[in-house]
PAKOL-344360 format. One record per residue (C-alpha): y, x, z; residue in three letters; chain. Coordinates in steps of 0.5 Angstrom, whole numbers, plus 500, padded with zeros to 3 digits. Layout:
% residues N
Y, X, Z, ala, A
...
% end
This chain:
% residues 448
467, 456, 520, met, A
473, 457, 515, gln, A
478, 451, 515, glu, A
477, 446, 510, met, A
485, 444, 509, ser, A
491, 447, 512, ile, A
497, 444, 511, leu, A
504, 448, 511, ile, A
510, 443, 513, lys, A
517, 445, 513, asn, A
516, 452, 510, ala, A
522, 457, 506, arg, A
517, 458, 500, ile, A
519, 464, 496, val, A
515, 465, 491, asn, A
518, 468, 483, glu, A
525, 469, 485, gly, A
525, 463, 488, lys, A
526, 459, 496, val, A
525, 453, 496, leu, A
524, 448, 502, glu, A
517, 444, 502, gly, A
511, 443, 504, asp, A
503, 447, 502, leu, A
496, 444, 502, leu, A
490, 448, 502, ile, A
484, 446, 500, glu, A
477, 451, 501, gly, A
480, 458, 499, gln, A
485, 455, 494, lys, A
492, 453, 494, ile, A
491, 445, 492, lys, A
499, 443, 492, glu, A
506, 445, 493, ile, A
511, 439, 494, ala, A
518, 437, 496, ala, A
513, 434, 501, ser, A
506, 433, 502, ile, A
501, 428, 508, ser, A
496, 429, 511, ala, A
491, 425, 507, lys, A
485, 426, 513, his, A
485, 427, 521, pro, A
482, 434, 520, asp, A
487, 437, 516, val, A
490, 443, 520, lys, A
498, 442, 521, val, A
503, 448, 521, ile, A
510, 447, 522, asp, A
514, 452, 518, ala, A
522, 450, 519, glu, A
526, 456, 519, asn, A
520, 460, 517, lys, A
519, 464, 511, phe, A
512, 462, 507, leu, A
511, 468, 502, leu, A
505, 471, 498, pro, A
500, 476, 503, gly, A
502, 484, 501, met, A
497, 487, 497, ile, A
498, 494, 499, asp, A
496, 499, 493, asp, A
495, 505, 497, gln, A
491, 507, 504, val, A
486, 512, 506, his, A
482, 508, 512, phe, A
477, 514, 514, arg, A
471, 511, 512, glu, A
465, 514, 511, pro, A
465, 521, 514, gly, A
473, 520, 518, leu, A
472, 515, 523, thr, A
474, 518, 529, his, A
481, 517, 526, lys, A
480, 510, 523, ala, A
475, 505, 520, thr, A
474, 499, 515, ile, A
474, 495, 521, ala, A
480, 496, 525, thr, A
485, 498, 519, glu, A
484, 492, 516, ser, A
485, 488, 523, lys, A
492, 492, 524, ala, A
494, 490, 515, ala, A
492, 482, 517, ile, A
496, 482, 523, ala, A
502, 486, 519, gly, A
502, 481, 513, gly, A
497, 485, 509, ile, A
491, 480, 505, thr, A
488, 485, 501, ser, A
489, 492, 500, phe, A
486, 498, 496, val, A
484, 504, 499, glu, A
484, 512, 497, met, A
476, 516, 495, pro, A
478, 521, 499, asn, A
473, 519, 505, thr, A
467, 524, 506, val, A
463, 524, 502, pro, A
468, 523, 497, gln, A
468, 516, 493, ala, A
467, 520, 486, thr, A
460, 517, 484, thr, A
458, 510, 482, val, A
453, 511, 488, glu, A
458, 512, 493, lys, A
464, 508, 491, leu, A
459, 501, 491, glu, A
457, 504, 499, glu, A
464, 503, 501, lys, A
464, 497, 498, phe, A
458, 495, 502, asp, A
460, 497, 509, ile, A
467, 493, 507, ala, A
463, 487, 505, ser, A
460, 487, 512, lys, A
467, 489, 516, thr, A
474, 488, 513, ser, A
479, 482, 515, his, A
482, 484, 509, ala, A
481, 483, 502, asn, A
478, 490, 500, tyr, A
478, 495, 492, ser, A
478, 502, 491, phe, A
479, 507, 488, met, A
474, 511, 483, phe, A
475, 518, 485, gly, A
477, 524, 479, gly, A
475, 531, 479, thr, A
474, 536, 475, asn, A
467, 535, 473, asp, A
466, 527, 473, asn, A
468, 525, 467, leu, A
461, 522, 466, asp, A
461, 518, 472, glu, A
468, 516, 471, ile, A
466, 512, 463, leu, A
460, 508, 468, lys, A
466, 504, 472, ile, A
467, 497, 470, asp, A
474, 496, 470, ser, A
474, 489, 472, lys, A
471, 491, 478, lys, A
475, 497, 481, val, A
481, 498, 481, ala, A
483, 504, 478, ala, A
482, 511, 479, leu, A
485, 516, 483, lys, A
488, 523, 480, leu, A
489, 528, 486, phe, A
495, 533, 482, leu, A
497, 535, 489, gly, A
495, 536, 495, ser, A
487, 534, 496, ser, A
482, 535, 500, thr, A
475, 538, 498, gly, A
474, 539, 491, asn, A
478, 533, 489, met, A
485, 537, 486, leu, A
484, 536, 478, val, A
488, 542, 476, asp, A
484, 544, 469, asn, A
489, 541, 464, pro, A
483, 541, 459, glu, A
479, 536, 463, val, A
486, 532, 465, leu, A
487, 530, 459, glu, A
480, 528, 456, lys, A
480, 524, 462, ile, A
487, 520, 461, phe, A
484, 520, 452, ser, A
478, 517, 454, ser, A
478, 511, 460, thr, A
482, 505, 459, asp, A
483, 505, 468, leu, A
490, 505, 470, leu, A
490, 511, 472, ile, A
493, 513, 480, ala, A
495, 519, 481, val, A
499, 523, 487, his, A
504, 528, 484, cys, A
506, 534, 487, glu, A
505, 542, 484, asp, A
500, 545, 487, glu, A
503, 553, 485, glu, A
510, 550, 487, thr, A
508, 549, 494, ile, A
503, 555, 495, arg, A
509, 559, 494, glu, A
515, 556, 499, asn, A
509, 556, 504, thr, A
508, 563, 503, lys, A
516, 564, 504, thr, A
516, 560, 510, phe, A
510, 564, 513, lys, A
512, 570, 512, ser, A
518, 568, 517, gln, A
515, 564, 521, tyr, A
507, 565, 521, gly, A
504, 559, 522, glu, A
508, 555, 527, asp, A
514, 553, 521, ile, A
518, 548, 524, pro, A
517, 542, 522, ile, A
524, 541, 518, lys, A
522, 546, 513, tyr, A
517, 541, 510, his, A
521, 537, 505, pro, A
523, 544, 502, leu, A
515, 548, 502, ile, A
514, 540, 499, arg, A
519, 540, 495, ser, A
524, 536, 490, glu, A
523, 541, 484, glu, A
513, 540, 487, ala, A
515, 533, 486, cys, A
518, 533, 479, tyr, A
514, 538, 476, leu, A
508, 535, 477, ser, A
510, 528, 476, ser, A
514, 530, 470, ser, A
508, 532, 467, arg, A
503, 527, 469, ala, A
508, 523, 465, ile, A
507, 527, 458, gln, A
500, 526, 458, leu, A
501, 519, 459, ala, A
506, 518, 453, asn, A
502, 523, 449, lys, A
494, 521, 451, thr, A
496, 513, 451, gly, A
495, 512, 458, ala, A
496, 507, 463, arg, A
500, 511, 469, leu, A
501, 510, 475, his, A
505, 514, 479, val, A
504, 513, 487, phe, A
509, 515, 493, his, A
515, 518, 490, leu, A
520, 522, 495, ser, A
526, 524, 490, thr, A
532, 522, 487, ala, A
531, 527, 481, lys, A
524, 523, 479, glu, A
526, 516, 479, thr, A
530, 518, 472, ala, A
523, 519, 469, leu, A
522, 511, 469, phe, A
524, 505, 465, ser, A
526, 498, 467, asn, A
527, 496, 460, lys, A
521, 493, 459, lys, A
517, 488, 464, pro, A
512, 490, 468, leu, A
506, 487, 464, lys, A
508, 491, 458, asp, A
510, 498, 461, lys, A
505, 503, 461, lys, A
507, 508, 465, ile, A
509, 505, 472, thr, A
512, 507, 480, ala, A
510, 506, 488, glu, A
515, 508, 494, val, A
512, 508, 501, cys, A
515, 505, 506, ile, A
516, 512, 511, his, A
521, 515, 504, his, A
524, 508, 505, leu, A
526, 508, 512, trp, A
526, 515, 514, phe, A
529, 520, 512, ser, A
530, 530, 513, asp, A
534, 528, 519, glu, A
529, 525, 523, asp, A
523, 530, 523, tyr, A
527, 533, 531, asp, A
526, 526, 533, lys, A
519, 525, 530, lys, A
516, 532, 528, gly, A
509, 532, 526, ser, A
509, 524, 526, leu, A
513, 523, 520, ile, A
509, 529, 516, lys, A
508, 526, 510, trp, A
504, 529, 503, asn, A
510, 528, 499, pro, A
514, 530, 505, ala, A
521, 526, 507, val, A
527, 529, 504, lys, A
534, 527, 505, thr, A
538, 521, 505, val, A
540, 522, 499, lys, A
534, 522, 496, asp, A
532, 515, 500, arg, A
539, 511, 497, glu, A
536, 513, 490, ala, A
529, 510, 491, leu, A
533, 505, 493, trp, A
537, 503, 487, gln, A
531, 504, 483, ala, A
527, 500, 487, leu, A
531, 494, 486, leu, A
534, 496, 478, asp, A
526, 496, 478, asp, A
524, 502, 475, arg, A
519, 503, 482, ile, A
515, 497, 481, asp, A
511, 497, 488, val, A
513, 498, 495, ile, A
506, 501, 498, ala, A
504, 503, 505, thr, A
499, 510, 503, asp, A
497, 509, 510, his, A
493, 515, 513, ala, A
492, 515, 521, pro, A
490, 521, 524, his, A
489, 522, 531, thr, A
495, 524, 536, lys, A
491, 530, 538, glu, A
492, 532, 530, glu, A
499, 531, 529, lys, A
500, 534, 535, ser, A
497, 541, 532, ser, A
503, 547, 530, ile, A
505, 546, 523, tyr, A
500, 549, 518, thr, A
494, 546, 523, lys, A
497, 539, 523, ala, A
494, 533, 518, pro, A
499, 530, 514, ser, A
500, 521, 514, gly, A
501, 517, 518, gly, A
499, 510, 520, pro, A
503, 504, 517, leu, A
499, 498, 516, val, A
502, 493, 521, gln, A
508, 494, 521, his, A
510, 494, 514, ala, A
512, 487, 513, val, A
516, 486, 518, val, A
520, 495, 517, ala, A
521, 492, 510, leu, A
524, 484, 514, met, A
530, 489, 517, glu, A
532, 492, 509, ala, A
533, 484, 508, tyr, A
537, 482, 514, his, A
541, 489, 513, lys, A
543, 486, 507, gly, A
539, 491, 503, lys, A
534, 487, 499, ile, A
533, 479, 498, ser, A
527, 476, 501, ile, A
526, 475, 493, glu, A
526, 481, 490, lys, A
521, 484, 497, leu, A
516, 479, 495, val, A
516, 481, 488, glu, A
515, 488, 490, lys, A
509, 488, 496, ile, A
506, 483, 492, ala, A
508, 480, 485, his, A
507, 486, 482, asn, A
502, 489, 485, pro, A
498, 483, 482, ala, A
501, 484, 476, ile, A
501, 492, 475, leu, A
492, 492, 477, phe, A
491, 485, 474, gln, A
488, 482, 481, ile, A
485, 475, 480, glu, A
489, 469, 482, asn, A
492, 473, 488, arg, A
500, 475, 489, gly, A
503, 469, 488, phe, A
504, 462, 491, ile, A
501, 457, 486, lys, A
496, 452, 486, glu, A
490, 454, 484, gly, A
491, 460, 487, tyr, A
487, 463, 494, phe, A
491, 462, 500, ala, A
493, 468, 502, asp, A
499, 466, 505, leu, A
504, 468, 511, ile, A
509, 466, 515, leu, A
514, 470, 518, val, A
519, 468, 523, asp, A
525, 472, 521, pro, A
529, 471, 528, his, A
523, 473, 533, asn, A
524, 480, 536, pro, A
519, 485, 538, trp, A
518, 492, 540, thr, A
512, 496, 538, val, A
509, 499, 543, thr, A
502, 503, 546, ala, A
499, 496, 548, glu, A
501, 492, 541, asn, A
499, 497, 536, ile, A
492, 495, 532, his, A
490, 502, 530, tyr, A
485, 506, 532, lys, A
489, 512, 532, cys, A
493, 508, 537, gly, A
501, 510, 535, trp, A
505, 509, 530, ser, A
512, 512, 527, pro, A
516, 506, 530, phe, A
514, 506, 537, glu, A
519, 503, 540, gly, A
522, 500, 535, thr, A
524, 493, 535, thr, A
523, 489, 529, phe, A
527, 482, 528, lys, A
522, 478, 525, ser, A
515, 478, 526, arg, A
509, 475, 522, ile, A
507, 470, 527, thr, A
500, 467, 522, his, A
496, 470, 516, thr, A
491, 466, 511, ile, A
487, 470, 508, leu, A
483, 465, 502, asn, A
484, 458, 506, gly, A
482, 461, 514, ala, A
487, 462, 519, leu, A
486, 469, 520, val, A
491, 472, 525, tyr, A
496, 467, 529, his, A
502, 469, 535, asn, A
499, 476, 535, ala, A
491, 474, 536, lys, A
486, 474, 531, phe, A
482, 468, 530, thr, A
475, 471, 529, asn, A
474, 468, 522, gln, A
471, 473, 516, asn, A
474, 470, 511, ser, A
475, 477, 506, ala, A
473, 478, 498, met, A
473, 484, 493, arg, A
478, 483, 490, leu, A
477, 482, 482, thr, A
481, 484, 476, phe, A
483, 480, 470, asn, A
481, 485, 465, arg, A
% end
């Protein structure tokens, strides 16, 4: 049974650029009242003392790969959404490159059906575009689906959209937000060939950012933006990884009026090419983690609002798969459980304010995808909330990892902050490292 009422007392409430000391009352699924002081009206109210803790809207992660259906030896919607809840992520948008791929309305709805039975967090899915499924794209109800995902580089199966005529037709024909993975495949193929000629299949991992290079990213991103400008399409560029790409984006308009937006992922804000020697293929991602200079430029673009959203691109593989030689080791890694606490390290170092952090992980994804009544701490909104203790250190170990794959690139890292409570649609679902077994997850809806 869901808690009918929760009263959070003495919290540092972070919302819309302000931090307010006060109380918050939840009734049913929604936030009922926010005030300097609220008294419990009846004895059944659950009271949580949040003194010295931040109360944040739960993170909305606009890019995850939960591997179901078809790749469930790596992860499932159930296991990864549970890890997300532990990490302060209350809503996720999952990608279409599962097996089978979500490239027909029927296959997409099958994923929604799985999530409706097993997800621990609020959910939506992106529909996958291919070179030959425009008819299916046009069937999508934009009020029910997060966005259209196009792989303009680095995909599995037949999801690489590399026909320029098809691409222009898709951009011209849909009113869905188009989210893109941008890396130029031809550039990557040529670079791979060069390094294979020198090292064979076992290329040293440190060359990954030279194979999946700055130029590969920039070529693809700039072409996508050019096409969006030509067609008027609504474009969102996933996981920027280079300083050069940040110049393609603007901060001249408020987010709600932008037609072209960008995202950065936590691993590109945390790691650099200096970490390959120690972490190896555990930090092999597409696009690649690049230089310290790139990382600093990404932070700058995030802070000055050329980059709008922070996401995880959570993409787990088994440790056995990741321990293969370079050409066989898959790209991607698990991140949802450690997303918010990793970003809190940047807050502690003075790199980002808590208000700006909330903007990038909660407010902006809600605005960008037009998610109904989520992403803010407002009366009448769904109570998707997390309490963060900024001074409660803990170390990531194999024993406290919730991912099905059982590993994390953050293993051995000590974080200063801890997620102590996660509230989802008014229900307390996670408290002091324990799950409450309440299933209150909902399908996201969109105000379009």
